[in-house]
N, C-alpha and C positions, 0 to 999 in steps of 0.2 A: 504472588502476582508479579509478572514481568512488566517493565515499562520501557518504551522505546520512543525515539524522536524522529519526526519527519523533517528531513533537510529540504531547503527551498530550491530543489532542482528545477521545478517547473511551476512555481507559484507566484512569480512576479505578475502583477496585474490581477491575479486571482484573489489573493488575500494580502499581498504585500505591494508597496509602491514600486514604481519603475523609475530608475533601477533600485535594486535592494541588496543583492548579495554580490560580494567580490569572490572570484574563483578561489582565493586562498582561504575563504571562510569555511569551505566544506571540510577540509582536513582539520582545521583548527577546532571546529565544532565536534567532529568525530573524536578527537583526542579529549576534549572536555567531557563529552558524554561517557567515554570509557572511564575517565577519572572519577566522575560523579556516581558511577554505578549503574548506568542505563544498560539494558541488555543489548541494544542494537540501534543503528541509525538506518533510515530508509529514504528512498527517493521516489518521487512520482514521475509519470511518463507522459509528456506532451511534446509534440513537434512544432506546433504553432498556436497562435492565440485563438481562443474561442471567439465567437461572433460578439458576445456581449462585452468581452475584454477589449476588442477592437473599437467598440463604440465608446468605452470608458477612456481609452488611451489612443486616440486616433493618430497622434504624432509621436508616440513613444512605444515601439514594439518591445515586448518583454523579452528577457533573456531566458531561454529554456535550455538547460544543460542535459546532455544525454546521460541517463541515470546509471547505466552499468559502468560507464567510464568513471563517473564520479565515485561510485561505490568501490571500484577497484583501487582508486587513490586512497580512499578512507580505510580500506582493509589493509593496504600496504603500510599505513602510518600507525596502525594499532596492533595489539596482540591478542586480546580476548574479545573485543567488541564484534558482534555479528553485524552483517550488512544485508539489507533487504530491499526488494522492489515493491512499492505500494501505489499502484500496481503496474507491472509491465503489460503493455497492451499487446496481447498475443496476435490478434488479427492484423496488426500493423508491423509485425516482425516475422521474418522467415523462420520457421520452426527449427531448421537445421542450424542456422547461424546463431539463433538464440540459445539453443541447447549447447552448442560448441562454446560460445562465450561464457555461459553460466558455468559449465564444467571447468573451464580454464580458471575463472575467478575462484571457484570453490577449491580447486587444487592449490592455487597460489596463496590462498588465505588459510589453508589447513582446515577446510570444511566449515567456513564461517559465512557462506552465502545462503540466503533464503530467497528463492525465486517465487514470488507471488504473482499470479497472472489474472488478468481480467479482459473483458471485451472492449473496454473504453467507454467513458461516460458520454462522449460527444460524437455522434455519428457525423456531424459536420466536419470534424477533424479527419475522419476516415475518408470522407468524400473529397476533401482537398488533397489528401495524400494519394488516393487511388481513384481519380475521377472515372476511369474506364471500367473499374471493377465495382464501384459503389452502387450503380443502379441495380445490379442483380445479386451481388454478394450478400449472404447472410452471415453476420459476424459470429452468431452462436454456432453455426455449422463450422465456420473456420476455426473457432475455439476448440470444438470437439475433435475435429480432425487433427489440428495442430498438437493438441494435448496428447492424443494417442500416439502420434509420430514421435513426439519428444520423449514420452515414456519408454518407447522402444529404443530410441537412440541412447538413452541413459543406461539401459540394462542389457541389450542384446549385442551379440558379436557383429552380425551383419544385418542390415535392414534394407528391405525393398518395400516400397509403398507407392501405390498408384491410386490417388484419390481425386475428389472433385476439385480441390484447390492446390494440393501439394503432391509432389512425386520425387522419390529418390530411388536409385537402382543399385543394389548390392553394395551399400556404402558402410564403411567402418568408421565409427566416431570414437576416437581415443585422444586423450584420456577420458575415462568416465569421471563423474564427480567423486571427490574425496569422501564426502559424507555418505553413509549408507544406513538407512535409505536417504536419498537426496531430499533436501527440504523443499519440496514442490508444493506450494500453497495455492489456493484459489480465492478470488475475491468476488463479492457480489452478494445480493440477498434476494434470491428468487429460487423457485423450485429446480430449474436446471442446474444452477450452481450448487445447490445442496446435494443433488444426485451426483454431480461430477466429484464433489469433495468427498462424499461418502465412499465413492469407488476408488479414487486415485490419490487424493491429496493427503499431506501430513499436517496441513493447517488450513484454517478458514479465516479470512480477513475481510469481513464486511465493513461497510460504513456504519456509523451510529444509527440505531433505531430506537424508538420508544422501548423501554425496558421490558414490558410484558410481551411485546412482539419479539424482541431479541431472545428472551427466555424460551418462547415457543419454538423459534427456529433452532436454537441450540438443542432442545429436546428432540425435534424432528431429525436433525442431523445425527445425533448420537444413536437414536433408534434405528435409523436407516443403515448406519455403519454396522451396527450389531446384526441386522438382518443379512448383511452381505458377508458376515463372518469375520469382520474386523473388530479389534478392540477399540471402542470409542475413545479411550484415553490416548490412543496413538495420534489423534487429530487435535492440534492445538487450537483453542478458541481464542481468536485475537482480533477483536473489533477495533476499528480506528475511531478515536475520539478527538475532540478539540479541547484545548486547555487554555483557560484564562484564570490566573490566580491573583488575588488581591487581598487586602486586609479585611474587607467586608464583602458579603455576597452582593450588596448593592453596587459597590465599586466595580466588582468583577463583571457583573451583568452590563453595566454602562460601557465598560471598555470593550466587551465582546460585541455588543450590538452596534457599536460605532466602527467596527472593523470591516475590512473588505471581505472577510469570509462570509458575512451575511449575504452579500450580493451573490457569492458563489452558491450558497445554499438555495437561493431563489432560482438560480439558473438550472438547478438539479431537481426542481419541484416535480418533474415528471416521474421521478422514482417513487413517488407516493409517500414520502416521509412527511409527517405532520410537523411543520416548522414551529408550531407553537410549543412543541416538546423539546426543542433544541437546547434550551437552557438547562432543563432538569436532566436530560439524557446525556449531556456531555460533562466533562470535568471542569466546570466553571463555578467559581465561588471562592470562599476563604479556605485556608488550609484545613481547618476542622471540617468544613462542609465537604471538601473534596475527599478527605479521608473516609467520611461516612459513605460517599458515593462508591469509592473503591471497595469498601466492605460489601455494599449491596451488589456490585458487579460480581465479586467473588461468589456470593451466595447463589447467583443464577448460573454459575458455571463458566465465567470468563477467566481464562488463564493469563491473558496478556493484554494490557492496554497498549495497543500497537500503533506505531508510526504517528504519535501524537502530533496534531497540527496546532501550531502556536501562532495565533494572529499577533502581529506587531507592526509598528510603523518604522522600525529601524532594527538593524542587527544587534545593537546594544540592548534594546528592549527584549528582543527574541532570546538573547543569551541570558539576560536577567531572569526571564520566566523559566528557562531550563534549569538554572541554578536554584531558584526559589522552590520549584516543584520538587527537585531532588532532595533538598535539605529539609523541607517541611512535610512532604507527603510520602516520598519513598523511604 
């Protein structure tokens, strides 16, 4: 099982106080995670506060750092640690420049970038960013078209594309990514994402789900990949979980339920996740309890506990949880 950490690129106000992170903390945490044996560090992608965060912090706008810039600094300061996006919101990024930036970071890091894409959890953010486009644009369509264009840019000599949302003409994009095949992952937990992943991606990064549901989706994804002539083992199964570790399960649950992450879960209730399952489905508990959960996840086909989200009230607490998890679970 691989383990990786989510850096607080865009989590102030969401599950952390405002302010929370100092810019120097990103590289420091990346170096610590490499030292402790984590596989990678990841960043999430927001450009502005969600509506519920604005209500919680009306006078203190959170700091959201651009994730690819942060990841490039982290990659430059490490040697073996991989860096990833969890998730880069493809409909809010031009596919050509996203592909160009990703290929550049992958080259500079000697093939250590994982580009995981999603449509974005909050349509309100998309509407604020593109108010002229939002009334008619379908983000799923943008995702499909952008993904197709990026795949061609990563692999073909010249690309011409004339689509509903994007167009390029006889364009050459070099350098290509260093890693071959490039680590292009998809996030989300619905039928269109499963189909896209089975066709194109080298990894699947969903949010946590109740384990029986997660096991079913893993089976569906692997079966569909095989139907398409792919080796299912080529697709890394890498769900994102929350971590709260304490001496006893009761203490861990109390700390988790008091965290800002619970507000975030409620804001995402439209995704259909049963929030009554969030304690048992995430890596929350004592070290022994979490080790048992890890064994259970391995049994249903999880390869990577990815971009672990760590609720905390301070960077000191966040760092302590990273070290404790590494030393007692990993």
